[in-house]
N, CA and C atoms as a LAMMPS dump frame, in Angstrom:
ITEM: TIMESTEP
0
ITEM: NUMBER OF ATOMS
555
ITEM: BOX BOUNDS ff ff ff
-5.0000000000000000e+02 5.0000000000000000e+02
-5.0000000000000000e+02 5.0000000000000000e+02
-5.0000000000000000e+02 5.0000000000000000e+02
ITEM: ATOMS id mol type element x y z
1 1 1 N 52.952 -333.815 -300.806
2 1 2 C 53.606 -332.56 -301.106
3 1 3 C 55.089 -332.804 -301.363
4 2 1 N 55.626 -332.196 -302.404
5 2 2 C 57.024 -332.351 -302.766
6 2 3 C 57.875 -331.368 -301.965
7 3 1 N 58.702 -331.894 -301.082
8 3 2 C 59.546 -331.051 -300.232
9 3 3 C 60.797 -330.653 -301.019
10 4 1 N 61.114 -329.35 -301.087
11 4 2 C 62.321 -328.929 -301.81
12 4 3 C 63.583 -329.491 -301.156
13 5 1 N 64.586 -329.75 -301.994
14 5 2 C 65.865 -330.285 -301.527
15 5 3 C 66.987 -329.357 -301.951
16 6 1 N 67.974 -329.226 -301.086
17 6 2 C 69.174 -328.466 -301.401
18 6 3 C 70.387 -329.269 -300.979
19 7 1 N 71.368 -329.334 -301.859
20 7 2 C 72.657 -329.96 -301.573
21 7 3 C 73.625 -328.866 -301.156
22 8 1 N 74.205 -329.022 -299.973
23 8 2 C 75.205 -328.076 -299.467
24 8 3 C 76.518 -328.829 -299.364
25 9 1 N 77.506 -328.37 -300.139
26 9 2 C 78.799 -329.052 -300.233
27 9 3 C 79.84 -328.284 -299.445
28 10 1 N 80.447 -328.94 -298.489
29 10 2 C 81.555 -328.358 -297.734
30 10 3 C 82.862 -328.73 -298.401
31 11 1 N 83.449 -327.778 -299.118
32 11 2 C 84.712 -328.052 -299.798
33 11 3 C 85.862 -328.02 -298.795
34 12 1 N 86.841 -328.868 -299.035
35 12 2 C 88.005 -328.917 -298.157
36 12 3 C 88.904 -330.069 -298.533
37 13 1 N 89.986 -330.17 -297.793
38 13 2 C 90.887 -331.316 -297.933
39 13 3 C 90.484 -332.325 -296.874
40 14 1 N 89.947 -333.449 -297.308
41 14 2 C 89.373 -334.424 -296.386
42 14 3 C 90.385 -334.907 -295.347
43 15 1 N 91.635 -335.022 -295.738
44 15 2 C 92.655 -335.526 -294.809
45 15 3 C 93.247 -334.41 -293.946
46 16 1 N 92.853 -333.176 -294.19
47 16 2 C 93.359 -332.029 -293.416
48 16 3 C 92.16 -331.229 -292.917
49 17 1 N 91.322 -331.904 -292.18
50 17 2 C 89.996 -331.408 -291.828
51 17 3 C 89.998 -330.092 -291.055
52 18 1 N 90.909 -329.886 -290.14
53 18 2 C 90.865 -328.708 -289.27
54 18 3 C 91.719 -327.549 -289.753
55 19 1 N 91.941 -327.468 -291.052
56 19 2 C 92.708 -326.357 -291.602
57 19 3 C 91.778 -325.28 -292.133
58 20 1 N 92.345 -324.107 -292.392
59 20 2 C 91.572 -322.996 -292.945
60 20 3 C 90.958 -323.384 -294.294
61 21 1 N 91.716 -324.136 -295.097
62 21 2 C 91.253 -324.52 -296.425
63 21 3 C 90.032 -325.44 -296.352
64 22 1 N 89.812 -326.064 -295.211
65 22 2 C 88.691 -326.996 -295.037
66 22 3 C 87.552 -326.393 -294.221
67 23 1 N 87.464 -325.064 -294.163
68 23 2 C 86.397 -324.432 -293.387
69 23 3 C 85.021 -324.807 -293.95
70 24 1 N 84.923 -325.134 -295.23
71 24 2 C 83.655 -325.601 -295.793
72 24 3 C 83.201 -326.896 -295.14
73 25 1 N 84.15 -327.797 -294.902
74 25 2 C 83.817 -329.054 -294.221
75 25 3 C 83.456 -328.805 -292.758
76 26 1 N 84.167 -327.885 -292.121
77 26 2 C 83.837 -327.538 -290.743
78 26 3 C 82.419 -326.963 -290.662
79 27 1 N 82.041 -326.199 -291.69
80 27 2 C 80.697 -325.627 -291.748
81 27 3 C 79.633 -326.729 -291.806
82 28 1 N 79.77 -327.68 -292.731
83 28 2 C 78.738 -328.721 -292.833
84 28 3 C 78.746 -329.633 -291.608
85 29 1 N 79.914 -329.835 -290.999
86 29 2 C 79.957 -330.593 -289.74
87 29 3 C 79.141 -329.888 -288.667
88 30 1 N 79.322 -328.595 -288.558
89 30 2 C 78.599 -327.811 -287.551
90 30 3 C 77.093 -327.836 -287.827
91 31 1 N 76.721 -327.676 -289.092
92 31 2 C 75.308 -327.698 -289.472
93 31 3 C 74.687 -329.053 -289.153
94 32 1 N 75.401 -330.131 -289.465
95 32 2 C 74.893 -331.48 -289.168
96 32 3 C 74.743 -331.68 -287.657
97 33 1 N 75.741 -331.259 -286.897
98 33 2 C 75.693 -331.436 -285.438
99 33 3 C 74.545 -330.64 -284.828
100 34 1 N 74.307 -329.45 -285.318
101 34 2 C 73.232 -328.6 -284.81
102 34 3 C 71.869 -329.253 -285.015
103 35 1 N 71.744 -330.051 -286.067
104 35 2 C 70.463 -330.695 -286.387
105 35 3 C 70.468 -332.202 -286.104
106 36 1 N 71.451 -332.666 -285.328
107 36 2 C 71.566 -334.077 -284.956
108 36 3 C 71.547 -335.01 -286.163
109 37 1 N 72.108 -334.567 -287.266
110 37 2 C 72.184 -335.403 -288.476
111 37 3 C 73.423 -336.286 -288.395
112 38 1 N 73.291 -337.497 -288.838
113 38 2 C 74.383 -338.466 -288.807
114 38 3 C 75.035 -338.568 -290.181
115 39 1 N 76.353 -338.633 -290.184
116 39 2 C 77.107 -338.784 -291.429
117 39 3 C 77.144 -340.24 -291.845
118 40 1 N 77.04 -340.461 -293.132
119 40 2 C 77.105 -341.802 -293.716
120 40 3 C 78.119 -341.761 -294.862
121 41 1 N 79.012 -342.724 -294.889
122 41 2 C 79.946 -342.832 -296.007
123 41 3 C 79.2 -343.436 -297.2
124 42 1 N 79.202 -342.718 -298.32
125 42 2 C 78.481 -343.175 -299.51
126 42 3 C 79.513 -343.345 -300.628
127 43 1 N 79.898 -344.574 -300.849
128 43 2 C 80.944 -344.877 -301.846
129 43 3 C 80.63 -344.355 -303.237
130 44 1 N 79.37 -344.466 -303.627
131 44 2 C 78.992 -344.101 -304.999
132 44 3 C 79.191 -342.618 -305.293
133 45 1 N 79.276 -341.79 -304.255
134 45 2 C 79.483 -340.347 -304.471
135 45 3 C 80.859 -339.892 -303.978
136 46 1 N 81.669 -340.82 -303.549
137 46 2 C 83.028 -340.508 -303.071
138 46 3 C 83.012 -339.492 -301.933
139 47 1 N 82.104 -339.696 -300.979
140 47 2 C 82.049 -338.74 -299.884
141 47 3 C 81.153 -339.181 -298.755
142 48 1 N 81.061 -338.321 -297.758
143 48 2 C 80.168 -338.527 -296.626
144 48 3 C 78.957 -337.635 -296.802
145 49 1 N 77.78 -338.187 -296.494
146 49 2 C 76.516 -337.48 -296.687
147 49 3 C 75.728 -337.509 -295.378
148 50 1 N 75.11 -336.368 -295.068
149 50 2 C 74.172 -336.271 -293.942
150 50 3 C 72.909 -335.593 -294.48
151 51 1 N 71.761 -336.016 -293.968
152 51 2 C 70.496 -335.447 -294.437
153 51 3 C 69.599 -335.128 -293.248
154 52 1 N 68.845 -334.045 -293.38
155 52 2 C 67.859 -333.682 -292.37
156 52 3 C 66.881 -332.68 -292.968
157 53 1 N 65.812 -332.457 -292.262
158 53 2 C 64.762 -331.533 -292.702
159 53 3 C 64.738 -330.337 -291.755
160 54 1 N 64.614 -329.167 -292.338
161 54 2 C 64.44 -327.946 -291.547
162 54 3 C 63.081 -327.356 -291.878
163 55 1 N 62.544 -326.631 -290.915
164 55 2 C 61.331 -325.88 -291.189
165 55 3 C 61.719 -324.412 -291.182
166 56 1 N 61.448 -323.768 -292.299
167 56 2 C 61.807 -322.368 -292.446
168 56 3 C 60.834 -321.484 -291.677
169 57 1 N 61.189 -320.208 -291.551
170 57 2 C 60.367 -319.25 -290.803
171 57 3 C 58.952 -319.166 -291.363
172 58 1 N 58.798 -319.43 -292.673
173 58 2 C 57.463 -319.381 -293.286
174 58 3 C 56.674 -320.669 -293.071
175 59 1 N 57.252 -321.611 -292.307
176 59 2 C 56.562 -322.853 -291.993
177 59 3 C 56.725 -323.946 -293.029
178 60 1 N 57.452 -323.687 -294.091
179 60 2 C 57.64 -324.669 -295.161
180 60 3 C 58.855 -325.542 -294.856
181 61 1 N 58.679 -326.856 -294.992
182 61 2 C 59.778 -327.801 -294.794
183 61 3 C 60.74 -327.754 -295.973
184 62 1 N 62.011 -328.041 -295.669
185 62 2 C 63.05 -328.057 -296.699
186 62 3 C 64.058 -329.143 -296.319
187 63 1 N 64.352 -330.049 -297.254
188 63 2 C 65.332 -331.102 -296.999
189 63 3 C 66.721 -330.621 -297.373
190 64 1 N 67.667 -330.837 -296.472
191 64 2 C 69.058 -330.489 -296.732
192 64 3 C 69.886 -331.763 -296.826
193 65 1 N 70.733 -331.798 -297.836
194 65 2 C 71.677 -332.884 -298.045
195 65 3 C 73.056 -332.255 -297.936
196 66 1 N 73.855 -332.727 -297.006
197 66 2 C 75.198 -332.19 -296.814
198 66 3 C 76.208 -333.173 -297.386
199 67 1 N 77.247 -332.64 -298.009
200 67 2 C 78.289 -333.487 -298.6
201 67 3 C 79.663 -333.013 -298.175
202 68 1 N 80.493 -333.987 -297.758
203 68 2 C 81.927 -333.771 -297.566
204 68 3 C 82.639 -334.719 -298.531
205 69 1 N 83.149 -334.19 -299.653
206 69 2 C 83.866 -335.059 -300.594
207 69 3 C 85.098 -335.68 -299.937
208 70 1 N 85.388 -336.917 -300.303
209 70 2 C 86.576 -337.604 -299.799
210 70 3 C 87.712 -337.579 -300.82
211 71 1 N 87.593 -336.742 -301.804
212 71 2 C 88.613 -336.625 -302.839
213 71 3 C 89.479 -335.401 -302.554
214 72 1 N 90.633 -335.323 -303.222
215 72 2 C 91.467 -334.142 -303.081
216 72 3 C 90.718 -332.915 -303.589
217 73 1 N 91.038 -331.773 -303.023
218 73 2 C 90.346 -330.528 -303.342
219 73 3 C 90.244 -330.286 -304.846
220 74 1 N 91.323 -330.49 -305.576
221 74 2 C 91.323 -330.133 -307.001
222 74 3 C 90.552 -331.099 -307.891
223 75 1 N 89.999 -332.175 -307.34
224 75 2 C 89.159 -333.103 -308.118
225 75 3 C 87.833 -333.407 -307.418
226 76 1 N 87.466 -332.609 -306.416
227 76 2 C 86.245 -332.924 -305.671
228 76 3 C 84.975 -332.66 -306.472
229 77 1 N 85.095 -332.03 -307.614
230 77 2 C 83.936 -331.852 -308.488
231 77 3 C 83.324 -333.182 -308.89
232 78 1 N 84.153 -334.214 -308.983
233 78 2 C 83.651 -335.554 -309.321
234 78 3 C 82.653 -336.029 -308.259
235 79 1 N 82.968 -335.783 -306.996
236 79 2 C 82.069 -336.157 -305.907
237 79 3 C 80.775 -335.338 -305.963
238 80 1 N 80.904 -334.039 -306.234
239 80 2 C 79.731 -333.174 -306.31
240 80 3 C 78.833 -333.601 -307.469
241 81 1 N 79.427 -333.889 -308.615
242 81 2 C 78.642 -334.331 -309.767
243 81 3 C 77.882 -335.615 -309.486
244 82 1 N 78.546 -336.582 -308.869
245 82 2 C 77.886 -337.856 -308.529
246 82 3 C 76.749 -337.64 -307.527
247 83 1 N 76.965 -336.745 -306.568
248 83 2 C 75.944 -336.48 -305.559
249 83 3 C 74.742 -335.769 -306.178
250 84 1 N 74.997 -334.824 -307.079
251 84 2 C 73.886 -334.153 -307.783
252 84 3 C 73.061 -335.167 -308.567
253 85 1 N 73.737 -336.114 -309.201
254 85 2 C 73.026 -337.135 -309.977
255 85 3 C 72.196 -338.03 -309.061
256 86 1 N 72.782 -338.479 -307.961
257 86 2 C 72.117 -339.455 -307.095
258 86 3 C 71.019 -338.835 -306.225
259 87 1 N 71.227 -337.641 -305.714
260 87 2 C 70.285 -337.072 -304.748
261 87 3 C 69.359 -336.002 -305.333
262 88 1 N 69.767 -335.381 -306.445
263 88 2 C 68.952 -334.32 -307.046
264 88 3 C 68.518 -334.651 -308.467
265 89 1 N 68.76 -335.879 -308.913
266 89 2 C 68.44 -336.284 -310.283
267 89 3 C 69 -335.296 -311.31
268 90 1 N 70.196 -334.789 -311.024
269 90 2 C 70.881 -333.81 -311.876
270 90 3 C 70.107 -332.512 -312.052
271 91 1 N 69.122 -332.278 -311.227
272 91 2 C 68.319 -331.06 -311.327
273 91 3 C 68.839 -330.014 -310.343
274 92 1 N 70.129 -329.734 -310.363
275 92 2 C 70.728 -328.793 -309.428
276 92 3 C 70.612 -327.343 -309.891
277 93 1 N 70.286 -327.114 -311.158
278 93 2 C 70.245 -325.743 -311.688
279 93 3 C 69.038 -324.942 -311.197
280 94 1 N 68.02 -325.644 -310.716
281 94 2 C 66.869 -324.941 -310.151
282 94 3 C 67.355 -324.088 -308.974
283 95 1 N 66.789 -322.921 -308.809
284 95 2 C 67.247 -321.982 -307.786
285 95 3 C 67.384 -322.649 -306.421
286 96 1 N 68.517 -322.4 -305.8
287 96 2 C 68.817 -322.849 -304.434
288 96 3 C 68.839 -324.361 -304.262
289 97 1 N 69.22 -325.084 -305.286
290 97 2 C 69.327 -326.542 -305.176
291 97 3 C 70.743 -326.988 -304.808
292 98 1 N 71.745 -326.142 -305.05
293 98 2 C 73.14 -326.499 -304.793
294 98 3 C 73.879 -325.278 -304.264
295 99 1 N 74.548 -325.439 -303.147
296 99 2 C 75.426 -324.408 -302.591
297 99 3 C 76.796 -325.015 -302.348
298 100 1 N 77.831 -324.299 -302.741
299 100 2 C 79.198 -324.663 -302.395
300 100 3 C 79.614 -323.79 -301.219
301 101 1 N 80.297 -324.367 -300.256
302 101 2 C 80.792 -323.619 -299.102
303 101 3 C 82.301 -323.806 -299.068
304 102 1 N 83.021 -322.676 -299.059
305 102 2 C 84.485 -322.77 -299.124
306 102 3 C 85.159 -321.587 -298.457
307 103 1 N 86.463 -321.713 -298.299
308 103 2 C 87.282 -320.671 -297.705
309 103 3 C 87.471 -319.513 -298.682
310 104 1 N 87.647 -318.321 -298.123
311 104 2 C 87.835 -317.118 -298.935
312 104 3 C 88.977 -316.289 -298.358
313 105 1 N 90.08 -316.234 -299.093
314 105 2 C 91.246 -315.463 -298.67
315 105 3 C 90.972 -313.963 -298.613
316 106 1 N 90.138 -313.476 -299.474
317 106 2 C 89.911 -312.029 -299.584
318 106 3 C 88.985 -311.486 -298.495
319 107 1 N 88.496 -312.329 -297.64
320 107 2 C 87.656 -311.903 -296.514
321 107 3 C 88.387 -312.209 -295.215
322 108 1 N 88.306 -311.296 -294.273
323 108 2 C 88.947 -311.54 -292.986
324 108 3 C 88.14 -312.581 -292.207
325 109 1 N 88.795 -313.197 -291.237
326 109 2 C 88.121 -314.189 -290.398
327 109 3 C 86.888 -313.547 -289.766
328 110 1 N 85.783 -314.28 -289.759
329 110 2 C 84.546 -313.802 -289.175
330 110 3 C 83.605 -313.149 -290.172
331 111 1 N 84.075 -312.944 -291.387
332 111 2 C 83.253 -312.344 -292.447
333 111 3 C 82.878 -313.418 -293.457
334 112 1 N 81.756 -313.234 -294.118
335 112 2 C 81.341 -314.165 -295.159
336 112 3 C 80.438 -313.446 -296.141
337 113 1 N 80.307 -314.034 -297.308
338 113 2 C 79.372 -313.525 -298.312
339 113 3 C 78.787 -314.711 -299.054
340 114 1 N 77.644 -314.491 -299.653
341 114 2 C 77.083 -315.477 -300.568
342 114 3 C 77.149 -314.862 -301.957
343 115 1 N 77.871 -315.521 -302.813
344 115 2 C 78.025 -315.089 -304.201
345 115 3 C 77.091 -315.956 -305.035
346 116 1 N 76.225 -315.353 -305.808
347 116 2 C 75.204 -316.1 -306.544
348 116 3 C 75.773 -316.983 -307.648
349 117 1 N 76.794 -316.52 -308.34
350 117 2 C 77.454 -317.313 -309.383
351 117 3 C 78.718 -316.591 -309.776
352 118 1 N 79.521 -317.23 -310.608
353 118 2 C 80.725 -316.562 -311.088
354 118 3 C 81.936 -317.455 -311.051
355 119 1 N 83.053 -316.871 -311.437
356 119 2 C 84.298 -317.619 -311.586
357 119 3 C 84.798 -318.16 -310.25
358 120 1 N 85.716 -319.107 -310.348
359 120 2 C 86.293 -319.744 -309.172
360 120 3 C 87.259 -318.824 -308.438
361 121 1 N 87.711 -317.756 -309.073
362 121 2 C 88.656 -316.809 -308.469
363 121 3 C 89.879 -317.508 -307.888
364 122 1 N 90.382 -318.499 -308.599
365 122 2 C 91.595 -319.187 -308.178
366 122 3 C 91.39 -320.332 -307.199
367 123 1 N 90.167 -320.607 -306.784
368 123 2 C 89.913 -321.699 -305.834
369 123 3 C 89.793 -323.007 -306.615
370 124 1 N 90.739 -323.917 -306.407
371 124 2 C 90.775 -325.167 -307.178
372 124 3 C 89.588 -326.079 -306.927
373 125 1 N 89.046 -326.086 -305.729
374 125 2 C 87.87 -326.907 -305.449
375 125 3 C 86.655 -326.416 -306.213
376 126 1 N 86.465 -325.112 -306.227
377 126 2 C 85.35 -324.522 -306.969
378 126 3 C 85.556 -324.757 -308.466
379 127 1 N 86.772 -324.572 -308.938
380 127 2 C 87.077 -324.787 -310.351
381 127 3 C 86.747 -326.223 -310.767
382 128 1 N 87.052 -327.195 -309.919
383 128 2 C 86.75 -328.594 -310.21
384 128 3 C 85.243 -328.811 -310.361
385 129 1 N 84.455 -328.211 -309.468
386 129 2 C 82.997 -328.349 -309.56
387 129 3 C 82.5 -327.689 -310.844
388 130 1 N 82.997 -326.514 -311.159
389 130 2 C 82.602 -325.825 -312.389
390 130 3 C 82.883 -326.688 -313.616
391 131 1 N 84.039 -327.337 -313.632
392 131 2 C 84.401 -328.18 -314.777
393 131 3 C 83.474 -329.383 -314.893
394 132 1 N 83.236 -330.068 -313.794
395 132 2 C 82.4 -331.273 -313.836
396 132 3 C 80.955 -330.938 -314.2
397 133 1 N 80.414 -329.866 -313.634
398 133 2 C 79.017 -329.502 -313.899
399 133 3 C 78.876 -328.607 -315.128
400 134 1 N 80.004 -328.243 -315.743
401 134 2 C 80.025 -327.393 -316.944
402 134 3 C 79.213 -326.114 -316.742
403 135 1 N 79.397 -325.509 -315.572
404 135 2 C 78.657 -324.291 -315.259
405 135 3 C 79.327 -323.567 -314.088
406 136 1 N 79.123 -322.265 -314.051
407 136 2 C 79.529 -321.444 -312.907
408 136 3 C 78.3 -320.866 -312.207
409 137 1 N 77.144 -321.446 -312.491
410 137 2 C 75.868 -320.884 -312.036
411 137 3 C 75.346 -321.464 -310.73
412 138 1 N 76.23 -321.704 -309.772
413 138 2 C 75.756 -322.16 -308.469
414 138 3 C 76.203 -321.164 -307.399
415 139 1 N 75.337 -320.888 -306.428
416 139 2 C 75.724 -319.966 -305.361
417 139 3 C 76.793 -320.574 -304.463
418 140 1 N 77.584 -319.673 -303.873
419 140 2 C 78.677 -320.113 -303.008
420 140 3 C 78.708 -319.273 -301.735
421 141 1 N 78.737 -319.969 -300.622
422 141 2 C 78.971 -319.321 -299.337
423 141 3 C 80.475 -319.285 -299.153
424 142 1 N 81.036 -318.073 -299.14
425 142 2 C 82.484 -317.885 -299.032
426 142 3 C 82.799 -317.385 -297.625
427 143 1 N 83.493 -318.223 -296.859
428 143 2 C 83.794 -317.931 -295.458
429 143 3 C 85.23 -317.416 -295.354
430 144 1 N 85.373 -316.228 -294.782
431 144 2 C 86.682 -315.589 -294.682
432 144 3 C 87.646 -316.325 -293.771
433 145 1 N 88.867 -316.481 -294.277
434 145 2 C 89.943 -317.09 -293.487
435 145 3 C 91.12 -316.131 -293.35
436 146 1 N 90.973 -314.923 -293.891
437 146 2 C 92.063 -313.959 -293.831
438 146 3 C 93.139 -314.277 -294.843
439 147 1 N 94.007 -313.316 -295.029
440 147 2 C 95.065 -313.446 -296.028
441 147 3 C 96.385 -313.061 -295.378
442 148 1 N 97.43 -313.841 -295.634
443 148 2 C 98.734 -313.457 -295.073
444 148 3 C 99.244 -312.192 -295.759
445 149 1 N 100.108 -311.477 -295.07
446 149 2 C 100.629 -310.226 -295.625
447 149 3 C 101.548 -310.475 -296.818
448 150 1 N 102.188 -311.614 -296.861
449 150 2 C 103.096 -311.941 -297.953
450 150 3 C 102.437 -312.976 -298.865
451 151 1 N 102.284 -312.65 -300.121
452 151 2 C 101.613 -313.537 -301.074
453 151 3 C 102.269 -314.92 -301.157
454 152 1 N 103.553 -314.987 -300.922
455 152 2 C 104.248 -316.279 -300.993
456 152 3 C 103.877 -317.202 -299.834
457 153 1 N 103.196 -316.673 -298.816
458 153 2 C 102.799 -317.476 -297.653
459 153 3 C 101.385 -318.038 -297.754
460 154 1 N 100.713 -317.845 -298.897
461 154 2 C 99.315 -318.262 -299.039
462 154 3 C 99.151 -319.767 -298.822
463 155 1 N 99.975 -320.585 -299.463
464 155 2 C 99.838 -322.043 -299.338
465 155 3 C 99.958 -322.483 -297.877
466 156 1 N 100.932 -321.959 -297.179
467 156 2 C 101.111 -322.315 -295.767
468 156 3 C 99.932 -321.815 -294.938
469 157 1 N 99.436 -320.645 -295.254
470 157 2 C 98.325 -320.05 -294.505
471 157 3 C 97.06 -320.906 -294.608
472 158 1 N 96.686 -321.306 -295.815
473 158 2 C 95.435 -322.062 -295.971
474 158 3 C 95.542 -323.458 -295.377
475 159 1 N 96.751 -323.988 -295.259
476 159 2 C 96.924 -325.34 -294.737
477 159 3 C 97.182 -325.384 -293.235
478 160 1 N 97.149 -324.241 -292.579
479 160 2 C 97.322 -324.233 -291.123
480 160 3 C 95.963 -324.164 -290.436
481 161 1 N 95.958 -324.523 -289.181
482 161 2 C 94.727 -324.452 -288.4
483 161 3 C 94.44 -323.025 -287.97
484 162 1 N 93.263 -322.841 -287.399
485 162 2 C 92.898 -321.539 -286.861
486 162 3 C 93.62 -321.303 -285.537
487 163 1 N 93.969 -320.055 -285.259
488 163 2 C 94.625 -319.765 -283.987
489 163 3 C 93.603 -319.868 -282.847
490 164 1 N 94.067 -319.78 -281.608
491 164 2 C 93.202 -320.003 -280.455
492 164 3 C 92.027 -319.028 -280.426
493 165 1 N 92.277 -317.757 -280.669
494 165 2 C 91.208 -316.756 -280.668
495 165 3 C 90.163 -317.085 -281.735
496 166 1 N 90.616 -317.47 -282.917
497 166 2 C 89.694 -317.827 -284.002
498 166 3 C 88.895 -319.083 -283.664
499 167 1 N 89.555 -320.087 -283.083
500 167 2 C 88.858 -321.325 -282.709
501 167 3 C 87.743 -321.046 -281.702
502 168 1 N 87.981 -320.114 -280.783
503 168 2 C 86.967 -319.774 -279.784
504 168 3 C 85.744 -319.122 -280.423
505 169 1 N 85.923 -318.462 -281.56
506 169 2 C 84.835 -317.752 -282.237
507 169 3 C 84.241 -318.537 -283.404
508 170 1 N 84.9 -319.616 -283.826
509 170 2 C 84.535 -320.307 -285.053
510 170 3 C 83.101 -320.832 -285.048
511 171 1 N 82.66 -321.476 -283.977
512 171 2 C 81.294 -322.023 -283.951
513 171 3 C 80.259 -320.923 -284.142
514 172 1 N 80.456 -319.779 -283.51
515 172 2 C 79.505 -318.671 -283.648
516 172 3 C 79.488 -318.153 -285.087
517 173 1 N 80.649 -318.081 -285.711
518 173 2 C 80.733 -317.642 -287.112
519 173 3 C 80.001 -318.637 -288.007
520 174 1 N 80.263 -319.918 -287.819
521 174 2 C 79.621 -320.948 -288.647
522 174 3 C 78.114 -320.967 -288.429
523 175 1 N 77.659 -320.774 -287.189
524 175 2 C 76.22 -320.724 -286.915
525 175 3 C 75.57 -319.534 -287.619
526 176 1 N 76.234 -318.387 -287.611
527 176 2 C 75.692 -317.2 -288.287
528 176 3 C 75.645 -317.423 -289.8
529 177 1 N 76.674 -318.051 -290.342
530 177 2 C 76.69 -318.377 -291.775
531 177 3 C 75.528 -319.312 -292.116
532 178 1 N 75.307 -320.315 -291.281
533 178 2 C 74.23 -321.283 -291.522
534 178 3 C 72.872 -320.598 -291.484
535 179 1 N 72.679 -319.716 -290.53
536 179 2 C 71.409 -318.994 -290.432
537 179 3 C 71.166 -318.175 -291.7
538 180 1 N 72.199 -317.527 -292.188
539 180 2 C 72.109 -316.723 -293.418
540 180 3 C 71.779 -317.603 -294.607
541 181 1 N 72.48 -318.721 -294.763
542 181 2 C 72.265 -319.6 -295.908
543 181 3 C 70.855 -320.206 -295.885
544 182 1 N 70.445 -320.753 -294.749
545 182 2 C 69.132 -321.413 -294.657
546 182 3 C 68.015 -320.407 -294.903
547 183 1 N 68.188 -319.182 -294.471
548 183 2 C 67.156 -318.156 -294.704
549 183 3 C 66.957 -317.875 -296.186
550 184 1 N 67.974 -318.131 -296.994
551 184 2 C 67.887 -317.862 -298.44
552 184 3 C 67.237 -318.993 -299.241
553 185 1 N 67.038 -320.134 -298.624
554 185 2 C 66.484 -321.278 -299.342
555 185 3 C 65.023 -321.055 -299.675
């Protein structure tokens, strides 16, 4: 039996792992830890990969491939493209084969949405993936990080860590996001 596969990409700045901008990486770390999956550095895809199998509520097995690109946010599409080629035989366009997970300024902390497809809305990591894959047709889990009151503070806001109250709630938020995403596979 052919087990379906899905690539879940945690977008972020690899060298700034615990920042708001890297909540996508925090998400895949949490998902891997929850399923005892081990990370492996894979040079050919410019990133770290973890793999495991889940059994959905309907009893059907599903293989998940998690990716944390090791490239800068604005060029991480190169890592995603290589991973799609190596692990999905470039067949990522099939429904639910590829999910991007990233920070969302327009959502408050603790909120998330899954957007089926569409523009990058100013997110450079998403824009890079769109350019490399020549498509905007991949679903995205957008995790809210809140927005500063002053637009000029956006860069500083996304590059800072979560405050103490947010850190205490972060695992529960990421677990709820994971439950939502896996249920859609």
